[in-house]
mmCIF file of the N, C-alpha and C atoms, coordinates in Angstrom:
data_MODEL
# 
_entry.id   MODEL 
# 
loop_
_atom_site.group_PDB 
_atom_site.id 
_atom_site.type_symbol 
_atom_site.label_atom_id 
_atom_site.label_alt_id 
_atom_site.label_comp_id 
_atom_site.label_asym_id 
_atom_site.label_entity_id 
_atom_site.label_seq_id 
_atom_site.pdbx_PDB_ins_code 
_atom_site.Cartn_x 
_atom_site.Cartn_y 
_atom_site.Cartn_z 
_atom_site.occupancy 
_atom_site.B_iso_or_equiv 
_atom_site.pdbx_formal_charge 
_atom_site.auth_seq_id 
_atom_site.auth_comp_id 
_atom_site.auth_asym_id 
_atom_site.auth_atom_id 
_atom_site.pdbx_PDB_model_num 
ATOM 1   N N  . UNK A 1 1  ? -11.386 24.251 39.455 1.00 0.00 ? 1  UNK A N  1 
ATOM 2   C CA . UNK A 1 1  ? -11.627 23.946 38.098 1.00 0.00 ? 1  UNK A CA 1 
ATOM 3   C C  . UNK A 1 1  ? -12.760 22.724 38.246 1.00 0.00 ? 1  UNK A C  1 
ATOM 4   N N  . UNK A 1 2  ? -13.573 22.751 37.130 1.00 0.00 ? 2  UNK A N  1 
ATOM 5   C CA . UNK A 1 2  ? -14.328 21.808 37.223 1.00 0.00 ? 2  UNK A CA 1 
ATOM 6   C C  . UNK A 1 2  ? -13.978 20.446 36.909 1.00 0.00 ? 2  UNK A C  1 
ATOM 7   N N  . UNK A 1 3  ? -14.426 19.179 37.564 1.00 0.00 ? 3  UNK A N  1 
ATOM 8   C CA . UNK A 1 3  ? -13.903 17.938 37.243 1.00 0.00 ? 3  UNK A CA 1 
ATOM 9   C C  . UNK A 1 3  ? -14.758 17.409 35.945 1.00 0.00 ? 3  UNK A C  1 
ATOM 10  N N  . UNK A 1 4  ? -14.094 17.047 34.950 1.00 0.00 ? 4  UNK A N  1 
ATOM 11  C CA . UNK A 1 4  ? -14.878 16.447 33.915 1.00 0.00 ? 4  UNK A CA 1 
ATOM 12  C C  . UNK A 1 4  ? -15.055 14.992 34.112 1.00 0.00 ? 4  UNK A C  1 
ATOM 13  N N  . UNK A 1 5  ? -16.111 14.229 33.667 1.00 0.00 ? 5  UNK A N  1 
ATOM 14  C CA . UNK A 1 5  ? -16.548 12.980 33.957 1.00 0.00 ? 5  UNK A CA 1 
ATOM 15  C C  . UNK A 1 5  ? -16.304 12.315 32.537 1.00 0.00 ? 5  UNK A C  1 
ATOM 16  N N  . UNK A 1 6  ? -15.204 11.751 32.096 1.00 0.00 ? 6  UNK A N  1 
ATOM 17  C CA . UNK A 1 6  ? -14.931 10.960 30.951 1.00 0.00 ? 6  UNK A CA 1 
ATOM 18  C C  . UNK A 1 6  ? -15.198 9.423  31.374 1.00 0.00 ? 6  UNK A C  1 
ATOM 19  N N  . UNK A 1 7  ? -16.317 8.853  30.865 1.00 0.00 ? 7  UNK A N  1 
ATOM 20  C CA . UNK A 1 7  ? -16.387 7.444  31.143 1.00 0.00 ? 7  UNK A CA 1 
ATOM 21  C C  . UNK A 1 7  ? -16.084 6.543  30.256 1.00 0.00 ? 7  UNK A C  1 
ATOM 22  N N  . UNK A 1 8  ? -15.650 6.838  29.073 1.00 0.00 ? 8  UNK A N  1 
ATOM 23  C CA . UNK A 1 8  ? -15.419 6.006  27.856 1.00 0.00 ? 8  UNK A CA 1 
ATOM 24  C C  . UNK A 1 8  ? -14.081 6.130  27.540 1.00 0.00 ? 8  UNK A C  1 
ATOM 25  N N  . UNK A 1 9  ? -13.442 5.081  27.154 1.00 0.00 ? 9  UNK A N  1 
ATOM 26  C CA . UNK A 1 9  ? -12.047 5.086  26.572 1.00 0.00 ? 9  UNK A CA 1 
ATOM 27  C C  . UNK A 1 9  ? -12.110 4.852  25.113 1.00 0.00 ? 9  UNK A C  1 
ATOM 28  N N  . UNK A 1 10 ? -11.417 5.368  24.242 1.00 0.00 ? 10 UNK A N  1 
ATOM 29  C CA . UNK A 1 10 ? -11.451 5.116  22.952 1.00 0.00 ? 10 UNK A CA 1 
ATOM 30  C C  . UNK A 1 10 ? -9.946  4.922  22.406 1.00 0.00 ? 10 UNK A C  1 
ATOM 31  N N  . UNK A 1 11 ? -9.590  3.742  21.871 1.00 0.00 ? 11 UNK A N  1 
ATOM 32  C CA . UNK A 1 11 ? -8.289  3.468  21.548 1.00 0.00 ? 11 UNK A CA 1 
ATOM 33  C C  . UNK A 1 11 ? -8.193  3.544  19.897 1.00 0.00 ? 11 UNK A C  1 
ATOM 34  N N  . UNK A 1 12 ? -7.282  4.216  19.418 1.00 0.00 ? 12 UNK A N  1 
ATOM 35  C CA . UNK A 1 12 ? -7.056  4.218  17.804 1.00 0.00 ? 12 UNK A CA 1 
ATOM 36  C C  . UNK A 1 12 ? -5.713  3.916  17.701 1.00 0.00 ? 12 UNK A C  1 
ATOM 37  N N  . UNK A 1 13 ? -5.498  3.370  16.394 1.00 0.00 ? 13 UNK A N  1 
ATOM 38  C CA . UNK A 1 13 ? -4.152  3.100  15.814 1.00 0.00 ? 13 UNK A CA 1 
ATOM 39  C C  . UNK A 1 13 ? -3.988  3.949  14.972 1.00 0.00 ? 13 UNK A C  1 
ATOM 40  N N  . UNK A 1 14 ? -2.648  4.628  14.845 1.00 0.00 ? 14 UNK A N  1 
ATOM 41  C CA . UNK A 1 14 ? -2.164  5.779  13.951 1.00 0.00 ? 14 UNK A CA 1 
ATOM 42  C C  . UNK A 1 14 ? -1.090  5.168  13.201 1.00 0.00 ? 14 UNK A C  1 
ATOM 43  N N  . UNK A 1 15 ? -0.964  5.464  11.870 1.00 0.00 ? 15 UNK A N  1 
ATOM 44  C CA . UNK A 1 15 ? 0.456   5.493  11.181 1.00 0.00 ? 15 UNK A CA 1 
ATOM 45  C C  . UNK A 1 15 ? 1.503   6.476  11.825 1.00 0.00 ? 15 UNK A C  1 
ATOM 46  N N  . UNK A 1 16 ? 2.727   6.198  11.601 1.00 0.00 ? 16 UNK A N  1 
ATOM 47  C CA . UNK A 1 16 ? 3.747   7.049  12.059 1.00 0.00 ? 16 UNK A CA 1 
ATOM 48  C C  . UNK A 1 16 ? 3.470   8.411  11.541 1.00 0.00 ? 16 UNK A C  1 
ATOM 49  N N  . UNK A 1 17 ? 2.984   8.672  10.257 1.00 0.00 ? 17 UNK A N  1 
ATOM 50  C CA . UNK A 1 17 ? 2.696   9.897  9.796  1.00 0.00 ? 17 UNK A CA 1 
ATOM 51  C C  . UNK A 1 17 ? 1.583   10.531 10.355 1.00 0.00 ? 17 UNK A C  1 
ATOM 52  N N  . UNK A 1 18 ? 0.488   9.781  10.508 1.00 0.00 ? 18 UNK A N  1 
ATOM 53  C CA . UNK A 1 18 ? -0.755  10.365 11.350 1.00 0.00 ? 18 UNK A CA 1 
ATOM 54  C C  . UNK A 1 18 ? -0.313  11.033 12.569 1.00 0.00 ? 18 UNK A C  1 
ATOM 55  N N  . UNK A 1 19 ? 0.444   10.055 13.434 1.00 0.00 ? 19 UNK A N  1 
ATOM 56  C CA . UNK A 1 19 ? 0.931   10.411 14.811 1.00 0.00 ? 19 UNK A CA 1 
ATOM 57  C C  . UNK A 1 19 ? 1.901   11.867 14.580 1.00 0.00 ? 19 UNK A C  1 
ATOM 58  N N  . UNK A 1 20 ? 2.680   11.721 13.804 1.00 0.00 ? 20 UNK A N  1 
ATOM 59  C CA . UNK A 1 20 ? 3.541   13.017 13.602 1.00 0.00 ? 20 UNK A CA 1 
ATOM 60  C C  . UNK A 1 20 ? 2.628   14.287 13.230 1.00 0.00 ? 20 UNK A C  1 
ATOM 61  N N  . UNK A 1 21 ? 1.838   14.180 12.253 1.00 0.00 ? 21 UNK A N  1 
ATOM 62  C CA . UNK A 1 21 ? 0.987   15.278 12.154 1.00 0.00 ? 21 UNK A CA 1 
ATOM 63  C C  . UNK A 1 21 ? 0.174   15.656 13.340 1.00 0.00 ? 21 UNK A C  1 
ATOM 64  N N  . UNK A 1 22 ? -0.385  14.823 14.034 1.00 0.00 ? 22 UNK A N  1 
ATOM 65  C CA . UNK A 1 22 ? -1.032  15.060 15.346 1.00 0.00 ? 22 UNK A CA 1 
ATOM 66  C C  . UNK A 1 22 ? -0.100  15.854 16.297 1.00 0.00 ? 22 UNK A C  1 
ATOM 67  N N  . UNK A 1 23 ? 1.000   15.201 16.586 1.00 0.00 ? 23 UNK A N  1 
ATOM 68  C CA . UNK A 1 23 ? 1.922   15.834 17.495 1.00 0.00 ? 23 UNK A CA 1 
ATOM 69  C C  . UNK A 1 23 ? 2.280   17.317 17.143 1.00 0.00 ? 23 UNK A C  1 
ATOM 70  N N  . UNK A 1 24 ? 2.492   17.466 15.715 1.00 0.00 ? 24 UNK A N  1 
ATOM 71  C CA . UNK A 1 24 ? 2.933   18.780 15.058 1.00 0.00 ? 24 UNK A CA 1 
ATOM 72  C C  . UNK A 1 24 ? 1.718   19.752 15.462 1.00 0.00 ? 24 UNK A C  1 
ATOM 73  N N  . UNK A 1 25 ? 0.522   19.380 15.032 1.00 0.00 ? 25 UNK A N  1 
ATOM 74  C CA . UNK A 1 25 ? -0.694  20.208 15.342 1.00 0.00 ? 25 UNK A CA 1 
ATOM 75  C C  . UNK A 1 25 ? -0.732  20.538 16.797 1.00 0.00 ? 25 UNK A C  1 
ATOM 76  N N  . UNK A 1 26 ? -0.539  19.495 17.635 1.00 0.00 ? 26 UNK A N  1 
ATOM 77  C CA . UNK A 1 26 ? -0.764  19.726 18.985 1.00 0.00 ? 26 UNK A CA 1 
ATOM 78  C C  . UNK A 1 26 ? 0.176   20.851 19.486 1.00 0.00 ? 26 UNK A C  1 
ATOM 79  N N  . UNK A 1 27 ? 1.401   20.684 19.227 1.00 0.00 ? 27 UNK A N  1 
ATOM 80  C CA . UNK A 1 27 ? 2.329   21.898 19.640 1.00 0.00 ? 27 UNK A CA 1 
ATOM 81  C C  . UNK A 1 27 ? 2.216   22.990 19.089 1.00 0.00 ? 27 UNK A C  1 
ATOM 82  N N  . UNK A 1 28 ? 1.709   23.147 17.886 1.00 0.00 ? 28 UNK A N  1 
ATOM 83  C CA . UNK A 1 28 ? 1.431   24.415 17.196 1.00 0.00 ? 28 UNK A CA 1 
ATOM 84  C C  . UNK A 1 28 ? 0.340   25.116 17.834 1.00 0.00 ? 28 UNK A C  1 
ATOM 85  N N  . UNK A 1 29 ? -0.508  24.440 18.383 1.00 0.00 ? 29 UNK A N  1 
ATOM 86  C CA . UNK A 1 29 ? -1.797  24.914 19.157 1.00 0.00 ? 29 UNK A CA 1 
ATOM 87  C C  . UNK A 1 29 ? -1.696  25.033 20.493 1.00 0.00 ? 29 UNK A C  1 
ATOM 88  N N  . UNK A 1 30 ? -0.575  24.570 20.973 1.00 0.00 ? 30 UNK A N  1 
ATOM 89  C CA . UNK A 1 30 ? -0.130  24.602 22.549 1.00 0.00 ? 30 UNK A CA 1 
ATOM 90  C C  . UNK A 1 30 ? -1.335  23.811 23.233 1.00 0.00 ? 30 UNK A C  1 
ATOM 91  N N  . UNK A 1 31 ? -1.683  22.651 22.839 1.00 0.00 ? 31 UNK A N  1 
ATOM 92  C CA . UNK A 1 31 ? -2.686  21.871 23.517 1.00 0.00 ? 31 UNK A CA 1 
ATOM 93  C C  . UNK A 1 31 ? -1.916  21.144 24.751 1.00 0.00 ? 31 UNK A C  1 
ATOM 94  N N  . UNK A 1 32 ? -2.716  20.953 25.790 1.00 0.00 ? 32 UNK A N  1 
ATOM 95  C CA . UNK A 1 32 ? -2.129  20.429 26.943 1.00 0.00 ? 32 UNK A CA 1 
ATOM 96  C C  . UNK A 1 32 ? -1.765  19.027 26.820 1.00 0.00 ? 32 UNK A C  1 
ATOM 97  N N  . UNK A 1 33 ? -2.249  18.203 25.983 1.00 0.00 ? 33 UNK A N  1 
ATOM 98  C CA . UNK A 1 33 ? -1.938  16.834 25.886 1.00 0.00 ? 33 UNK A CA 1 
ATOM 99  C C  . UNK A 1 33 ? -2.562  16.277 24.540 1.00 0.00 ? 33 UNK A C  1 
ATOM 100 N N  . UNK A 1 34 ? -2.035  15.085 24.222 1.00 0.00 ? 34 UNK A N  1 
ATOM 101 C CA . UNK A 1 34 ? -2.430  14.403 22.888 1.00 0.00 ? 34 UNK A CA 1 
ATOM 102 C C  . UNK A 1 34 ? -3.876  14.182 22.924 1.00 0.00 ? 34 UNK A C  1 
ATOM 103 N N  . UNK A 1 35 ? -4.476  13.800 24.067 1.00 0.00 ? 35 UNK A N  1 
ATOM 104 C CA . UNK A 1 35 ? -5.926  13.389 24.161 1.00 0.00 ? 35 UNK A CA 1 
ATOM 105 C C  . UNK A 1 35 ? -6.551  14.714 23.893 1.00 0.00 ? 35 UNK A C  1 
ATOM 106 N N  . UNK A 1 36 ? -6.149  15.884 24.588 1.00 0.00 ? 36 UNK A N  1 
ATOM 107 C CA . UNK A 1 36 ? -6.891  17.043 24.263 1.00 0.00 ? 36 UNK A CA 1 
ATOM 108 C C  . UNK A 1 36 ? -6.823  17.473 22.977 1.00 0.00 ? 36 UNK A C  1 
ATOM 109 N N  . UNK A 1 37 ? -5.735  17.373 22.083 1.00 0.00 ? 37 UNK A N  1 
ATOM 110 C CA . UNK A 1 37 ? -5.748  17.673 20.753 1.00 0.00 ? 37 UNK A CA 1 
ATOM 111 C C  . UNK A 1 37 ? -6.701  16.646 19.946 1.00 0.00 ? 37 UNK A C  1 
ATOM 112 N N  . UNK A 1 38 ? -6.548  15.293 20.324 1.00 0.00 ? 38 UNK A N  1 
ATOM 113 C CA . UNK A 1 38 ? -7.549  14.442 19.549 1.00 0.00 ? 38 UNK A CA 1 
ATOM 114 C C  . UNK A 1 38 ? -9.125  14.969 19.731 1.00 0.00 ? 38 UNK A C  1 
ATOM 115 N N  . UNK A 1 39 ? -9.548  15.284 21.027 1.00 0.00 ? 39 UNK A N  1 
ATOM 116 C CA . UNK A 1 39 ? -10.798 15.748 21.199 1.00 0.00 ? 39 UNK A CA 1 
ATOM 117 C C  . UNK A 1 39 ? -11.134 17.149 20.567 1.00 0.00 ? 39 UNK A C  1 
ATOM 118 N N  . UNK A 1 40 ? -10.173 17.967 20.585 1.00 0.00 ? 40 UNK A N  1 
ATOM 119 C CA . UNK A 1 40 ? -10.465 19.305 19.774 1.00 0.00 ? 40 UNK A CA 1 
ATOM 120 C C  . UNK A 1 40 ? -10.611 18.888 18.278 1.00 0.00 ? 40 UNK A C  1 
ATOM 121 N N  . UNK A 1 41 ? -9.765  18.131 17.712 1.00 0.00 ? 41 UNK A N  1 
ATOM 122 C CA . UNK A 1 41 ? -9.920  17.736 16.270 1.00 0.00 ? 41 UNK A CA 1 
ATOM 123 C C  . UNK A 1 41 ? -11.339 17.025 15.953 1.00 0.00 ? 41 UNK A C  1 
ATOM 124 N N  . UNK A 1 42 ? -11.680 16.321 16.760 1.00 0.00 ? 42 UNK A N  1 
ATOM 125 C CA . UNK A 1 42 ? -12.991 15.638 16.802 1.00 0.00 ? 42 UNK A CA 1 
ATOM 126 C C  . UNK A 1 42 ? -14.111 16.634 17.004 1.00 0.00 ? 42 UNK A C  1 
ATOM 127 N N  . UNK A 1 43 ? -13.912 17.546 17.931 1.00 0.00 ? 43 UNK A N  1 
ATOM 128 C CA . UNK A 1 43 ? -15.038 18.576 17.972 1.00 0.00 ? 43 UNK A CA 1 
ATOM 129 C C  . UNK A 1 43 ? -14.979 19.506 16.647 1.00 0.00 ? 43 UNK A C  1 
ATOM 130 N N  . UNK A 1 44 ? -13.981 19.754 16.139 1.00 0.00 ? 44 UNK A N  1 
ATOM 131 C CA . UNK A 1 44 ? -13.956 20.727 14.956 1.00 0.00 ? 44 UNK A CA 1 
ATOM 132 C C  . UNK A 1 44 ? -14.518 19.883 13.744 1.00 0.00 ? 44 UNK A C  1 
ATOM 133 N N  . UNK A 1 45 ? -14.100 18.767 13.693 1.00 0.00 ? 45 UNK A N  1 
ATOM 134 C CA . UNK A 1 45 ? -14.679 17.898 12.547 1.00 0.00 ? 45 UNK A CA 1 
ATOM 135 C C  . UNK A 1 45 ? -16.257 17.761 12.719 1.00 0.00 ? 45 UNK A C  1 
ATOM 136 N N  . UNK A 1 46 ? -16.572 17.568 14.014 1.00 0.00 ? 46 UNK A N  1 
ATOM 137 C CA . UNK A 1 46 ? -18.121 17.374 14.218 1.00 0.00 ? 46 UNK A CA 1 
ATOM 138 C C  . UNK A 1 46 ? -18.891 18.835 13.976 1.00 0.00 ? 46 UNK A C  1 
ATOM 139 N N  . UNK A 1 47 ? -18.303 19.849 14.312 1.00 0.00 ? 47 UNK A N  1 
ATOM 140 C CA . UNK A 1 47 ? -18.659 21.269 14.147 1.00 0.00 ? 47 UNK A CA 1 
ATOM 141 C C  . UNK A 1 47 ? -18.948 21.541 12.618 1.00 0.00 ? 47 UNK A C  1 
ATOM 142 N N  . UNK A 1 48 ? -17.930 21.187 11.725 1.00 0.00 ? 48 UNK A N  1 
ATOM 143 C CA . UNK A 1 48 ? -17.849 21.241 10.484 1.00 0.00 ? 48 UNK A CA 1 
ATOM 144 C C  . UNK A 1 48 ? -19.014 20.596 9.787  1.00 0.00 ? 48 UNK A C  1 
ATOM 145 N N  . UNK A 1 49 ? -19.355 19.437 10.198 1.00 0.00 ? 49 UNK A N  1 
ATOM 146 C CA . UNK A 1 49 ? -20.516 18.724 9.517  1.00 0.00 ? 49 UNK A CA 1 
ATOM 147 C C  . UNK A 1 49 ? -21.835 19.227 10.404 1.00 0.00 ? 49 UNK A C  1 
ATOM 148 N N  . UNK A 1 50 ? -21.847 20.284 11.175 1.00 0.00 ? 50 UNK A N  1 
ATOM 149 C CA . UNK A 1 50 ? -23.136 20.860 11.502 1.00 0.00 ? 50 UNK A CA 1 
ATOM 150 C C  . UNK A 1 50 ? -23.576 20.101 12.796 1.00 0.00 ? 50 UNK A C  1 
ATOM 151 N N  . UNK A 1 51 ? -22.871 19.195 13.564 1.00 0.00 ? 51 UNK A N  1 
ATOM 152 C CA . UNK A 1 51 ? -23.234 18.493 14.672 1.00 0.00 ? 51 UNK A CA 1 
ATOM 153 C C  . UNK A 1 51 ? -22.959 19.053 15.905 1.00 0.00 ? 51 UNK A C  1 
ATOM 154 N N  . UNK A 1 52 ? -22.077 19.945 16.118 1.00 0.00 ? 52 UNK A N  1 
ATOM 155 C CA . UNK A 1 52 ? -21.898 20.695 17.324 1.00 0.00 ? 52 UNK A CA 1 
ATOM 156 C C  . UNK A 1 52 ? -21.648 22.255 17.055 1.00 0.00 ? 52 UNK A C  1 
ATOM 157 N N  . UNK A 1 53 ? -21.751 23.018 18.081 1.00 0.00 ? 53 UNK A N  1 
ATOM 158 C CA . UNK A 1 53 ? -21.450 24.365 18.022 1.00 0.00 ? 53 UNK A CA 1 
ATOM 159 C C  . UNK A 1 53 ? -19.804 24.573 17.903 1.00 0.00 ? 53 UNK A C  1 
ATOM 160 N N  . UNK A 1 54 ? -19.446 25.709 17.554 1.00 0.00 ? 54 UNK A N  1 
ATOM 161 C CA . UNK A 1 54 ? -18.030 26.096 17.038 1.00 0.00 ? 54 UNK A CA 1 
ATOM 162 C C  . UNK A 1 54 ? -17.098 25.577 18.364 1.00 0.00 ? 54 UNK A C  1 
ATOM 163 N N  . UNK A 1 55 ? -15.878 25.226 18.041 1.00 0.00 ? 55 UNK A N  1 
ATOM 164 C CA . UNK A 1 55 ? -15.058 24.639 19.322 1.00 0.00 ? 55 UNK A CA 1 
ATOM 165 C C  . UNK A 1 55 ? -14.841 26.052 20.368 1.00 0.00 ? 55 UNK A C  1 
ATOM 166 N N  . UNK A 1 56 ? -14.607 25.746 21.530 1.00 0.00 ? 56 UNK A N  1 
ATOM 167 C CA . UNK A 1 56 ? -14.203 26.695 22.566 1.00 0.00 ? 56 UNK A CA 1 
ATOM 168 C C  . UNK A 1 56 ? -12.701 27.029 22.531 1.00 0.00 ? 56 UNK A C  1 
ATOM 169 N N  . UNK A 1 57 ? -12.299 28.092 23.162 1.00 0.00 ? 57 UNK A N  1 
ATOM 170 C CA . UNK A 1 57 ? -10.952 28.251 23.258 1.00 0.00 ? 57 UNK A CA 1 
ATOM 171 C C  . UNK A 1 57 ? -10.048 28.180 24.378 1.00 0.00 ? 57 UNK A C  1 
ATOM 172 N N  . UNK A 1 58 ? -10.974 27.910 25.653 1.00 0.00 ? 58 UNK A N  1 
ATOM 173 C CA . UNK A 1 58 ? -10.293 27.586 26.749 1.00 0.00 ? 58 UNK A CA 1 
ATOM 174 C C  . UNK A 1 58 ? -9.773  26.194 27.078 1.00 0.00 ? 58 UNK A C  1 
ATOM 175 N N  . UNK A 1 59 ? -8.861  25.906 27.614 1.00 0.00 ? 59 UNK A N  1 
ATOM 176 C CA . UNK A 1 59 ? -8.296  24.537 27.951 1.00 0.00 ? 59 UNK A CA 1 
ATOM 177 C C  . UNK A 1 59 ? -9.335  23.720 28.451 1.00 0.00 ? 59 UNK A C  1 
ATOM 178 N N  . UNK A 1 60 ? -10.156 24.153 29.272 1.00 0.00 ? 60 UNK A N  1 
ATOM 179 C CA . UNK A 1 60 ? -11.409 23.417 29.972 1.00 0.00 ? 60 UNK A CA 1 
ATOM 180 C C  . UNK A 1 60 ? -12.273 23.020 28.903 1.00 0.00 ? 60 UNK A C  1 
ATOM 181 N N  . UNK A 1 61 ? -12.401 23.639 27.829 1.00 0.00 ? 61 UNK A N  1 
ATOM 182 C CA . UNK A 1 61 ? -13.522 23.313 26.756 1.00 0.00 ? 61 UNK A CA 1 
ATOM 183 C C  . UNK A 1 61 ? -12.835 22.291 25.741 1.00 0.00 ? 61 UNK A C  1 
ATOM 184 N N  . UNK A 1 62 ? -11.855 21.583 26.179 1.00 0.00 ? 62 UNK A N  1 
ATOM 185 C CA . UNK A 1 62 ? -11.407 20.529 25.166 1.00 0.00 ? 62 UNK A CA 1 
ATOM 186 C C  . UNK A 1 62 ? -12.007 19.126 25.332 1.00 0.00 ? 62 UNK A C  1 
ATOM 187 N N  . UNK A 1 63 ? -13.240 19.288 25.353 1.00 0.00 ? 63 UNK A N  1 
ATOM 188 C CA . UNK A 1 63 ? -14.099 17.989 25.245 1.00 0.00 ? 63 UNK A CA 1 
ATOM 189 C C  . UNK A 1 63 ? -14.902 18.198 24.095 1.00 0.00 ? 63 UNK A C  1 
ATOM 190 N N  . UNK A 1 64 ? -15.495 17.080 23.644 1.00 0.00 ? 64 UNK A N  1 
ATOM 191 C CA . UNK A 1 64 ? -16.273 17.024 22.399 1.00 0.00 ? 64 UNK A CA 1 
ATOM 192 C C  . UNK A 1 64 ? -17.546 17.819 22.681 1.00 0.00 ? 64 UNK A C  1 
ATOM 193 N N  . UNK A 1 65 ? -18.274 17.432 23.612 1.00 0.00 ? 65 UNK A N  1 
ATOM 194 C CA . UNK A 1 65 ? -19.415 18.178 24.111 1.00 0.00 ? 65 UNK A CA 1 
ATOM 195 C C  . UNK A 1 65 ? -19.220 19.308 25.008 1.00 0.00 ? 65 UNK A C  1 
ATOM 196 N N  . UNK A 1 66 ? -20.187 20.407 25.035 1.00 0.00 ? 66 UNK A N  1 
ATOM 197 C CA . UNK A 1 66 ? -20.071 21.428 26.073 1.00 0.00 ? 66 UNK A CA 1 
ATOM 198 C C  . UNK A 1 66 ? -20.026 20.833 27.482 1.00 0.00 ? 66 UNK A C  1 
ATOM 199 N N  . UNK A 1 67 ? -19.261 21.237 28.565 1.00 0.00 ? 67 UNK A N  1 
ATOM 200 C CA . UNK A 1 67 ? -19.384 20.793 29.733 1.00 0.00 ? 67 UNK A CA 1 
ATOM 201 C C  . UNK A 1 67 ? -20.729 21.380 30.539 1.00 0.00 ? 67 UNK A C  1 
ATOM 202 N N  . UNK A 1 68 ? -21.295 20.686 31.236 1.00 0.00 ? 68 UNK A N  1 
ATOM 203 C CA . UNK A 1 68 ? -22.514 20.992 31.767 1.00 0.00 ? 68 UNK A CA 1 
ATOM 204 C C  . UNK A 1 68 ? -22.611 20.706 33.403 1.00 0.00 ? 68 UNK A C  1 
ATOM 205 N N  . UNK A 1 69 ? -22.830 21.595 34.319 1.00 0.00 ? 69 UNK A N  1 
ATOM 206 C CA . UNK A 1 69 ? -23.025 21.177 35.501 1.00 0.00 ? 69 UNK A CA 1 
ATOM 207 C C  . UNK A 1 69 ? -23.911 20.511 35.892 1.00 0.00 ? 69 UNK A C  1 
ATOM 208 N N  . UNK A 1 70 ? -24.013 19.892 37.141 1.00 0.00 ? 70 UNK A N  1 
ATOM 209 C CA . UNK A 1 70 ? -25.221 19.132 37.639 1.00 0.00 ? 70 UNK A CA 1 
ATOM 210 C C  . UNK A 1 70 ? -26.574 19.750 37.577 1.00 0.00 ? 70 UNK A C  1 
ATOM 211 N N  . UNK A 1 71 ? -26.511 20.991 37.624 1.00 0.00 ? 71 UNK A N  1 
ATOM 212 C CA . UNK A 1 71 ? -27.835 21.526 37.645 1.00 0.00 ? 71 UNK A CA 1 
ATOM 213 C C  . UNK A 1 71 ? -28.510 21.825 36.114 1.00 0.00 ? 71 UNK A C  1 
ATOM 214 N N  . UNK A 1 72 ? -27.479 21.555 35.155 1.00 0.00 ? 72 UNK A N  1 
ATOM 215 C CA . UNK A 1 72 ? -27.744 21.646 33.893 1.00 0.00 ? 72 UNK A CA 1 
ATOM 216 C C  . UNK A 1 72 ? -27.353 22.804 32.995 1.00 0.00 ? 72 UNK A C  1 
ATOM 217 N N  . UNK A 1 73 ? -26.591 23.865 34.002 1.00 0.00 ? 73 UNK A N  1 
ATOM 218 C CA . UNK A 1 73 ? -26.092 25.160 33.282 1.00 0.00 ? 73 UNK A CA 1 
ATOM 219 C C  . UNK A 1 73 ? -24.762 24.793 32.788 1.00 0.00 ? 73 UNK A C  1 
ATOM 220 N N  . UNK A 1 74 ? -24.305 25.566 31.742 1.00 0.00 ? 74 UNK A N  1 
ATOM 221 C CA . UNK A 1 74 ? -23.104 25.323 31.064 1.00 0.00 ? 74 UNK A CA 1 
ATOM 222 C C  . UNK A 1 74 ? -21.954 25.728 31.931 1.00 0.00 ? 74 UNK A C  1 
ATOM 223 N N  . UNK A 1 75 ? -20.788 25.111 31.874 1.00 0.00 ? 75 UNK A N  1 
ATOM 224 C CA . UNK A 1 75 ? -19.507 25.424 32.804 1.00 0.00 ? 75 UNK A CA 1 
ATOM 225 C C  . UNK A 1 75 ? -18.791 26.344 31.702 1.00 0.00 ? 75 UNK A C  1 
ATOM 226 N N  . UNK A 1 76 ? -18.442 27.678 32.393 1.00 0.00 ? 76 UNK A N  1 
ATOM 227 C CA . UNK A 1 76 ? -17.654 28.590 31.508 1.00 0.00 ? 76 UNK A CA 1 
ATOM 228 C C  . UNK A 1 76 ? -16.257 28.244 31.463 1.00 0.00 ? 76 UNK A C  1 
# 
């Protein structure tokens, strides 16, 4: 499994209702973690604005930007 390099931490504050909605969506989508769910929602929002390609469906694709190997090729 490729190792992802996430070098930045983003902390956000949510209301109880926002957190509940996030958790409900996460479990419905069978996301592996809360962070993965937030990244997927961010990816989808950016894609909707035309900033990124459509979201991937593999669990390794739960990053905001497409994963890239050191040689520049995409990680499947």
